[in-house]
N, C-alpha and C positions, 0 to 999 in steps of 0.2 A: 441137552446139549450144552456145555460152557463154551463160551468163544474163545479163541486162542489168546486175547490179551489177558482176561481173567484166569487163565488156565495157567499161564507165565506167572502172574501173581501168585497164584495159589502154591505152585511148585516151589517156588522161590520160599514161601511160606514154610511150608513142610520140610523143605532144605536146611531151613533156620531152626527148626525146633518143632513147629507147630505139630500137633496132632490133626488128624484128620478129624475128630468131632468138632475142635475149636474151629477149622476151617469151614465145615459146614455150617457151623452156627454165624462164623463171621461174613460169610456168603452168601448166607442164605438159600442155599443146595441139599438136595437129600445126599445122603452118603453113599447110595449106589449110583447115582448120577457122579460122583466122584470118582468112586473106583472104577467105573466103567472109562471116564475119560482119562484117567490116568493111564489104564491098561492101554488104550488106544495111541497114547502117545510113547509109550515104553518106559513111562517112569516106574521104579520099583526103589523102595525102600532109601530115598535120598538119592538115587542115581537113574540116569536115562539109559536105556539098555540100546546098544548098538543093533540096527537091523543088519542081518548078514545079506 
């Protein structure tokens, strides 16, 4: 699992145009961990999905 502070930095990088592959290399995390963490917070294609 990725801690909240690191995840905030990652989403900022992704929103700025970084690829998931580049983020995984830079932060030393597995792609599956990244995908799971982004899904957990509702991040999708540069925007956070609002919970109903």
